[in-house]
N, C-alpha and C positions, 0 to 999 in steps of 0.2 A: 489178484481178478484180472484179466486176459481179455482185450474187450477184445471182439468179433472173433470167438472159437467158432468150436462145432461142437462141444457140450462144459456148460458149466460145473460146475461141487458147489456146496452149499453144504461145508462140514463144522457139525456142531458135535461138542463130547465135553471128554476130561482131558485130565493130562497123558491120558491116549490119542486120545487124536492130535494131539496137546503138539504131543511125537515126545515124552521125556522117556527115555533106553534112546532114544538116539542127541546126535551130533548134529545133529539141521535139521532142516524141514529136505533134507534129497535124499534124507535115508530116512524118515519119518516115512506114517502113514501119506497125510495128504500131498508127496509128494512123489511116491513111490509111484501111488495108485492114479495120477496123472500124467506120470510119465507113461506109467504104460497105458492106457486109454487110449494118449493120440500116441502113440504105438502101432496100437492096433486101429483105431482110426484113423492115421495118418495125417492128425490136424491139430492144432493144438488144442488144448484143454484147460478149464482154469478153476480157480477153483479159489473158494473165502473159508477160510479158515474162524469159525469163536468155537476158540474152547480154553476150557484154565482149569486141572493144578485145585480137585476137594470139589470137580459144578457135581451135586444132587441132577436129577432133571429137572423139578423143580427150580435148580437157578439157573441150567444153559435156559432157561426160555425164562424168567425171568430179564439176562441178557442178550436173548434172542428179540425182549422185547422193547429193547431202550438200543437194537444195533440199528444200521443204514445196513441195510442187506440191496447185494446188487438183484440183478439177474438169475436166477437159477436154472437147471433145467432137473439137476439132481439133487436132493436130500442124505443126506449123510447123520447118522446120532450113533455118536457108540460111546454106550452112558449106562448104569448099571451099577460100576463096582460101588461105588458113594451109597449107592439108594441102597445097595446092599449091610456094605458094613456101617451104615447109620440105623439100618430096620425101616428101612421104611416100605408103607406096602407093597407088590408089585402092581398092586390095581392101582395106587398115590402116581407111584414110581408112571406106571402104562396113562393113565390120563395127563398129562404134564407132554408124556410123546406125544398124546393125540395133542394138545393144544402148538405143541413146534410145526407136527403136521403143516394145521390149517393155518398155523401164521406162515412157513413156508411156501407153503401154496398158493396164500391170496396174497401176496406183500411181497416173490422174490419171482413169481410163476413158476414152481415144480411142481412136477408129469410125475416123477417117481422119489418112492423116498425106501430107507435100503435102511429096518433098525437093527446094532448087532447090538447081538445080546452079550449080553455076561459073559468075561471069562470061566477058566476053569480054577475056581481062587485054591478050592484042592489041593491042586501044584505048583500056586506060590513060594517058591523055597521063604521067602520074609518074613512071611506064617509061622510062626507052632503055633503044633497040633498042643488043642484039639481045633484051635483058631481056624485051622487049614479047616477039616473036616466041615466047619459048625459053617463060615463059607462059602462055602463050597455050597454043598446041602442046599444055600441059603439063595444061588448065583446058579441053582438049577429050579429052585421054583419062582425064582425069578423069568429065567425063563422059560420055562413050561406055562407061567401066565399073558406070556408076551408073545411068544407064536400064533395062543391062544385066542388069541383080544384081534389079531393081524390077522388067521380068516378069513379069509377068500373075497378081500378086499385088495385086489386085482395090482392097482397101481401103491401097494406097502409090500414091503417083504423083510423079514427075518434074518440075520444070516448069524451060524454061529464059526467061530473059532474056528479055521480049520481041521482037518484031525490030525492031523500033522503034531499043532501044534497043543494039542491037549495030551501026546503021546507022548509027547518030550520037550513040555513049553519051561522046564527045567534050561537044556542048553540055549532056546530064542531066545531067553528070557534077558533085560538088560542086566548086566553088575548088580544094580541093585532089587534085584530077587523079585518087584509085583512092574515093571512092565516090560509090555517087551525091547526085543533089540534089534537094529537093522536090519536081521535075517528074516525074524516072527514081525514082523513088519512088511517084508517083501510076502510074504505069508500071509498073508491077511491084505493087502491089495490085493496079493490075483484071487481071490474068494468074492473080492469085493467086485474091481474088477467082471467077472465070469457073471453076474446077478445080472450088475448094472446092464450092462449089453443084453441077457436078456430078457433084460427088466422093459425096455428101447424100443425091442426085437418086436 
């Protein structure tokens, strides 16, 4: 986290938020998003990252409750994949996201939240069929419930992965066939930056 910045981000999530699939944070979501926003704003952007592989939404909430939070303007959540894999009901996962948002607002001063939907798991090369198809259906179900829950909430937005990532996911993924690679993270960062700028405007 950098003090005295134009914008401060709090990123909470699973392995994708943690940057698995990239060799370092400069190539991962947090680093690319902060750099992109800093270029657009012409000022430094700070960020605090709270993410770990395997986190379901409820586990991310527990980690956030135990963490020392620094002030932040924007909350970004990248959760849902592990909720889908572990068959957590969408409503239960969304309830945890509600608590994450409330906590980030009260303790860090967040004024905008951007919730990333689950990725198109039906395109993940690592997953065999019919598991790939099944998880894809469950991910779509999670995203529909998330979009419905956030309807009408002016300071909370839902962002799905860019169309390019959904069309050509395999080519933009890391070698593990499950996480984005640097090019995938770059496209994701661009979509998030657009939504953050629009939401703050």
